[in-house]
N, C-alpha and C positions, 0 to 999 in steps of 0.2 A: 356729734362729730359726724362729719360726712365722709364719704368714701375718699374724696379728694385729700382731706386732711389725714386721714388714716394711711394713705399711700405715701404721703409726704413724710410722716413720722417713721415709717418703715424704711424709706431711703436714708433717713438721718441715722438710723442704727447701722447702715451698711458701711460706715467710715470706720477706719482703724482706731482702736482705743489703746492708749499706752498703759502698761501695768501700773498698778497702785504702788507697788514696791519694786525695787530693782532686784531681780533674782540672780544675776550673775555672780555677785560676791558670795552668796551662800553655796552655789554650785561649785565654785573654785575651792571654797573651804573644804567641802566634802571630798573633792578629788584629792586635795592635799593630805587629808587625813587618811584616806585609803592607801595612798602611796607610802606614807610614813609607817603604817602598821605592817608587821612582818607577815609573810604569806603563811597561812595555815597548811600544815602537812596534808597531803592527799590521802584520803581514806581508800583503802583497797577493799572495796566491797566484794570483789570476786574471790578474795582469799578464803573467807569462811565457806563459801559455796563450793570451791574447789576441794577443800578439806573433807566436807560433807560428801561430795560426790566420790572421792577416793576411799572413804570409809565404807560407803555403800557398796562399791565395787569389790573391796576386799571382803566384805561380809558375804556378798552373793557368791563370789568365787569359792570361798571357803565352804559354804553350804553345799554348793554344787559338787565340789570335790569330795566332801564327806559323804554325800548321797551316793555317788558313783562308787566310792570305796566300800560302802556297806553293801551295795548291790552286788559287786563282784565277789565280796566275801560270802554272801548268801548263796550264791550258785556254787554247790560243791563240785570239785574237780572229778570226783568219782563218777558222776553222771555223765560228763562229756567223754571220759575215757571208756565208759560201758557202751557208748554208742559206736565207738570206732571199730571194734571187732565184728559187730553184726554188719557194718558197711563193708568191711574187708571181705567177709565170707560171701556176701551178696554179690559183690563185684567179681570175685573170683569165680563163683558158679556161673555168672552170666558170661564172662569172657572165655571161660574154658569149656563152653558148650561145644558140641561136635563141630559146628561150623566156626567157633571162635578161634581167636588168635591170642596166645598167652602173652605176646609182646605188648598187647594194648591194655594190660592189667593195670599199669600205673596210671594211665589217663582215666581208666574206669573208676579206680579208687578215689582220684581227685574229684571227679564228677559226682560220685556218690556222696562224698563228704560235703561237697558244696550244696548238693540237694538237701542233705539233712539239716545243714545249717540254715538254709533259706526257709525250710518248712518250720524250723524252730522260731526263726524270726517272724515268720508269718503268723504263727500262733500268738506271739506276743503282741503284734501289731496288725490285726486282720484288715485294717483300712488302708495299709500301705500298698498302693498300686504298683509302685517300683519293684517291690519284692516279688509280686506276681509276674511282672515282666521278666525279671531275673530268672525265676523259676522255670518259666516257659523257655527261655534261652538255654537253660541247663538241660532241659528235657530234649530240645532240639539237638544239642551237641551230643547227648547220650545216644539219640537215634542215629546220628551220623557216625558215631564211634561204632555202634553195633553193625551198621552197613560196612564200614571199613573192615571190620572183623570178619564178616561173611565173605567179602571180596578177597581178603588176604588168606583165608583158610585154605 
């Protein structure tokens, strides 16, 4: 077979070929069968996932709440009340110094209590930078209060 004959046969394959069997009757029958069949109910695949997520959220919230409740119960109230009189005496002594003003006693008590709470929180979380910032601001306000006491005296 020469190259000329080979190209002629290839061109002969390029003509449209009719199908050996008519496909349209089978397609129409399948479409009719699908239309006659009742529609299957939709599955709600998200419903079990939503139930699982809700259950996980409820268990997590209960665990966190129980942990916080136990943590609060572990800290005795006597310790927190024991710190208050020492803060009161320290602030009274500082504000009733010869140059101090007794009218500033309330602010000194509040600042001392805040300082004590911040120091306790800093002992629990030594890596909390914001607590150090708050403690520095409390010290600055305490210094300002002492300056006001000196000026008012």
